[in-house]
C-alpha positions in Angstrom: 86.0 81.1 114.7 88.4 81.6 111.8 90.6 84.6 111.5 90.0 87.3 108.8 90.7 86.6 105.2 93.9 88.2 103.9 93.2 91.5 102.3 93.7 91.8 98.6 94.1 95.5 98.0 92.8 99.0 98.7 89.4 100.3 97.7 88.9 101.9 94.4 85.6 103.6 95.1 87.1 107.1 95.0 88.2 106.6 91.4 84.6 107.4 90.5 84.9 110.9 92.0 85.1 113.6 89.3 88.7 114.3 90.0 89.8 111.4 87.7 89.9 110.6 84.0 90.1 107.3 82.1 93.9 107.3 82.2 93.9 107.3 86.0 91.7 104.2 86.0 94.2 102.4 83.7 97.2 103.5 85.8 95.4 102.2 88.9 94.9 98.9 87.2 98.7 98.7 86.4 99.4 99.5 90.1 97.2 96.7 91.3 98.9 94.3 88.9 102.3 95.4 90.2 101.1 95.0 93.8 100.2 91.4 93.0 103.5 90.6 91.2 106.5 88.8 92.7 108.3 92.2 93.0 106.0 93.0 96.0 106.1 89.5 97.6 108.3 89.1 100.6 109.8 92.6 100.9 112.7 92.2 103.3 112.4 94.9 106.0 115.7 93.7 107.4 117.5 94.8 104.3 116.0 98.1 103.3 118.9 99.1 101.0 118.5 95.9 98.9 114.7 96.1 99.1 114.7 99.6 97.7 117.1 98.8 94.9 115.0 95.8 93.8 111.7 97.7 94.1 113.0 100.7 92.1 114.3 98.4 89.4 110.9 96.6 89.3 108.9 99.8 89.2 111.1 101.1 86.4 110.7 97.9 84.4 106.9 98.1 84.9 106.9 101.6 83.5 105.3 103.0 86.7 108.1 105.5 87.4 107.0 107.5 84.4 104.3 109.0 86.5 106.7 110.6 89.0 109.9 111.2 87.0 109.7 113.8 84.2 110.7 112.8 80.6 113.9 114.2 79.2 112.4 115.5 75.9 111.6 119.2 75.6 107.9 118.4 74.9 107.6 115.9 77.7 104.2 116.2 79.5 104.2 117.6 83.1 104.0 115.2 86.0 100.4 114.3 86.7 99.9 114.8 90.4 96.8 112.5 90.5 98.8 109.6 89.2 101.6 110.2 91.7 99.0 110.3 94.5 97.3 107.1 93.3 100.6 105.3 93.2 101.6 106.4 96.6 98.3 105.6 98.1 98.3 102.1 96.6 101.9 101.3 97.4 101.6 102.6 101.0 98.5 100.4 101.5 100.7 97.4 100.6 104.1 98.3 102.1 105.7 101.6 103.2 109.1 100.7 101.7 107.4 100.3 98.3 105.9 103.8 98.6 109.2 105.2 99.7 111.0 103.6 96.7 108.6 105.1 94.3 108.3 108.6 95.9 112.0 109.2 96.2 112.6 108.7 92.4 110.2 111.6 91.9 111.3 113.9 94.6 115.0 113.3 93.9 114.6 114.3 90.2 111.8 116.9 90.4 114.2 119.8 90.4 116.1 118.3 87.5 112.9 118.1 85.4 112.0 121.7 86.3 115.3 123.4 85.8 118.1 121.3 84.3 119.7 121.9 80.9 118.5 119.6 78.1 121.9 117.8 78.3 121.6 117.2 82.0 118.0 116.0 81.8 119.1 113.5 79.0 121.9 112.2 81.2 119.9 111.6 84.3 116.2 111.3 83.9 116.0 108.3 81.6 118.1 106.3 83.9 116.0 107.2 86.9 112.7 106.5 85.0 114.1 103.1 84.0 114.9 102.2 87.6 118.6 102.0 86.8 119.6 104.9 89.1 118.3 105.8 92.5 117.8 109.5 93.3 117.9 111.7 96.4 116.8 115.2 97.4 119.4 116.9 99.7 118.0 120.0 101.4 118.0 119.5 105.2 120.9 120.2 107.5 121.4 119.8 111.2 120.4 123.4 111.9 118.4 123.9 108.7 115.3 121.8 108.5 112.1 123.8 108.5 114.3 127.0 108.5 116.0 126.6 105.1 117.5 130.1 105.4 119.8 128.7 108.1 121.6 126.5 105.5 125.4 126.5 105.8 126.5 124.0 103.2 128.3 126.2 100.6 129.2 126.1 96.9 131.7 128.5 95.5 132.3 129.1 91.8 135.8 128.1 90.6 136.4 128.5 86.9 134.0 126.3 85.0 133.2 124.4 88.2 131.6 124.7 91.6 133.3 123.4 94.8 130.9 122.2 97.5 131.7 122.0 101.3 129.5 121.0 104.2 127.0 118.4 105.2 123.3 117.5 104.6 121.4 115.2 106.9 118.2 113.2 107.1 118.7 112.5 103.4 116.4 109.7 102.2 118.2 107.3 99.9 121.4 108.6 101.3 124.1 106.0 101.0 122.4 104.1 98.1 121.5 106.9 95.6 123.4 107.3 92.4 122.3 111.0 91.9 121.6 113.7 94.4 119.9 117.1 94.0 121.8 119.2 96.4 121.0 122.7 97.7 123.9 124.9 98.8 124.6 128.5 99.8 126.2 130.5 96.9 125.8 133.9 98.5 124.0 136.0 95.9 121.9 137.6 98.7 121.0 137.0 102.4 118.8 134.1 103.5 116.9 132.0 101.0 117.8 134.2 98.0 121.4 133.1 98.2 120.9 129.4 97.7 121.5 127.4 94.4 120.7 123.9 93.3 123.2 121.3 91.9 123.3 117.7 90.7 125.9 115.6 92.5 126.8 112.0 91.5 127.7 109.4 94.1 131.1 108.9 92.6 132.1 112.6 92.5 135.4 113.1 94.3 134.9 114.8 97.7 131.4 113.3 98.2 131.0 110.8 101.0 128.5 109.3 103.4 129.2 110.6 106.9 126.7 108.5 108.8 123.8 106.1 108.2 120.8 106.9 110.3 118.5 104.3 111.8 114.8 105.3 112.4 111.8 103.7 113.8 110.3 102.8 110.4 113.5 101.7 108.6 114.4 103.1 105.2 117.7 104.3 103.7 118.7 107.5 105.4 122.0 109.2 105.9 124.1 112.3 106.6 126.1 113.1 103.5 129.4 115.2 103.4 131.1 117.4 100.8 134.8 118.1 101.2 136.2 120.2 98.3 133.7 118.4 96.1 134.2 119.8 92.6 131.5 119.4 90.0 131.0 121.0 86.6 129.1 124.3 86.5 126.8 122.7 83.9 125.3 120.7 86.8 123.9 123.8 88.4 120.1 123.9 88.1 118.6 127.2 87.0 120.3 130.5 87.7 122.5 131.2 90.8 120.4 132.1 93.8 117.3 130.4 92.5 117.7 127.2 94.5 115.1 127.9 97.2 112.5 128.6 94.6 113.4 125.4 92.8 113.2 123.4 96.0 109.8 124.9 96.9 108.4 124.2 93.4 109.6 120.6 93.7 108.0 120.2 97.1 104.7 121.7 95.9 104.5 119.1 93.2 105.0 116.2 95.7 103.5 117.5 98.9 100.0 116.3 98.1 101.5 112.9 97.4 102.7 112.7 101.1 99.0 113.1 102.0 98.2 110.2 99.6 100.8 108.0 101.3 99.1 108.8 104.6 95.8 107.8 103.0 97.2 104.5 102.0 98.4 103.8 105.6 95.1 104.9 107.0 93.0 102.8 104.6 95.1 99.7 105.4 94.6 100.3 109.1 90.8 100.7 108.7 90.6 97.6 106.5 92.6 95.6 109.0 90.6 96.9 111.9 87.2 96.1 110.3 88.3 92.6 109.3 89.7 92.0 112.8 86.5 93.3 114.5 84.3 91.0 112.4 86.3 87.9 113.3 87.2 88.6 117.0 84.8 86.9 119.5 83.8 89.2 122.2 81.1 88.8 125.0 79.2 86.1 123.1 79.2 88.1 119.8 82.0 89.8 117.9 84.0 93.0 118.5 82.2 94.5 115.5 78.8 94.1 117.2 79.8 96.5 120.0 78.5 100.0 119.4 81.8 101.5 120.6 83.6 99.6 117.9 81.1 100.8 115.3 81.4 104.4 116.4 85.2 104.2 116.1 85.0 102.7 112.6 82.6 105.4 111.6 84.9 108.1 112.7 87.9 106.4 111.0 86.1 106.1 107.7 84.8 109.6 107.7 88.2 111.1 108.5 89.8 109.2 105.7 87.2 110.3 103.1 87.6 113.9 104.2 91.4 113.7 103.9 91.1 112.0 100.5 88.8 114.8 99.2 91.4 117.4 100.2 94.2 115.4 98.7 92.7 114.8 95.3 91.3 118.3 95.3 94.9 119.6 95.5 96.2 117.3 92.8 93.2 118.0 90.5 93.7 121.8 91.0 97.3 121.5 89.9 96.7 119.1 87.0 93.5 120.5 85.6 93.1 124.1 86.7 96.9 124.7 86.5 96.6 126.8 89.6 99.0 127.2 92.5 98.3 124.6 95.2 100.5 125.8 98.0 97.6 126.2 100.4 95.6 123.3 99.2 98.5 120.9 99.3 99.4 122.1 102.8 95.8 121.5 104.0 95.9 118.0 102.5 99.2 117.1 103.9 98.3 118.3 107.4 94.9 116.7 107.5 95.8 113.4 105.9 98.8 112.8 108.1 97.1 113.8 111.3 94.0 111.8 110.4 96.1 108.7 109.6 97.9 109.0 112.9 94.5 108.9 114.7 93.1 106.1 112.5 96.1 103.9 113.0 96.2 104.5 116.8 92.5 103.5 117.0 93.3 100.3 114.9 96.1 99.4 117.3 93.7 99.9 120.2 91.1 97.7 118.6 93.6 94.9 118.2 94.5 95.1 121.9 97.7 93.3 122.8 98.1 92.0 119.3 98.3 95.6 118.1 101.7 96.2 119.7 103.3 92.9 118.8 106.2 93.2 116.4 105.3 91.9 113.0 101.6 92.8 113.1 100.6 95.1 110.2 99.0 97.7 112.5 102.2 97.8 114.6 104.2 98.5 111.4 101.7 101.1 110.3 102.0 102.8 113.7 105.8 103.2 113.2 105.5 104.2 109.6 102.9 107.0 110.0 104.8 109.0 112.6 107.5 110.3 110.2 104.9 111.6 107.7 103.8 114.2 110.2 107.3 115.7 110.1 109.0 115.2 106.8 108.4 117.5 103.8 107.1 120.1 106.3 105.9 119.3 109.8 102.2 119.8 110.6 103.0 123.0 112.4 104.7 124.4 109.3 101.7 123.4 107.2 99.5 125.5 109.5 101.7 128.5 109.0 101.6 128.0 105.2 97.8 127.8 105.2 97.6 130.9 107.3 100.1 132.9 105.2 98.3 132.0 102.0 95.0 132.9 103.6 96.2 136.3 104.8 97.6 137.1 101.3 94.1 137.1 99.9 92.4 138.6 102.9 
């Protein structure tokens, strides 16, 4: 019996849900065309730095980064969360590194689009939108991950400058980014009220890469260091002490898109599992003929649709209703990442021994999904966010 036919791309059935408009259908078509282009062919997972640089450049040239990186003009439209989600879901279905390359351009510049001066926006955003610069978001520290108030990296005012000292770690695009949005303690008040946000360029004196970090699903990651790093005061974002609010507003924009990336991984796992089950001989029939297999596929498909509804509900609420989505995005992120972990695990089980062989798609997915349950707020943190928002209105 022949093996399954290679899969062409993710389903588009959910584009007919009422969350989407004609522009989203057109953008989805552009994403599919990009996924079929040479830019997505043969992504080198052994050279993630080079792969990310090439993908960002190609995404910029294709105009796809305009969905996640704000325009520099004063009348630039806001970021459309549904387009960001569609992009991440599509790219994640094809390759996790492509999703990462796209997402970090948005996350790394989200705070700049929200709070930078017109001059700073003009200096940074067009280059990132064009794929000429890579961006990074530097919030986490060794002792300040979920507990942002424990941040110790500091910035002190010095004339018309700020001087930064300290370290940030687990910084995606660390080591290859051209521009970093950095959050540092400026001391206006205790805890999160004494944090400000800044733009640091990779060639600023006093900025360095302390360590590159290798993880189970490779992507550019590093600890970055500031030693008497002097930057112009004009590169502060917003007012002093507003950094935590800026960070949370940025994460609120992109948190639902993390759920969308998980959807992309989960959909690919389900597609691979279904194709494998239909082609795998088993007890005189196929794996797909077994009721246990059918029950597993039914659970997987239902879980994915439930997560997708939560994800696009959150994005639609932000885009169309212009309502806060803190609770809705947290629900989506928690549900989609946990569901994807379960779906991918079942796909690996369905593949049997092949499922744990290096180089298999489901094996790669198994490694890629694990980090999504942690970054941009671990599942446990999302539960606390949902409960906090619920109790506010109780």
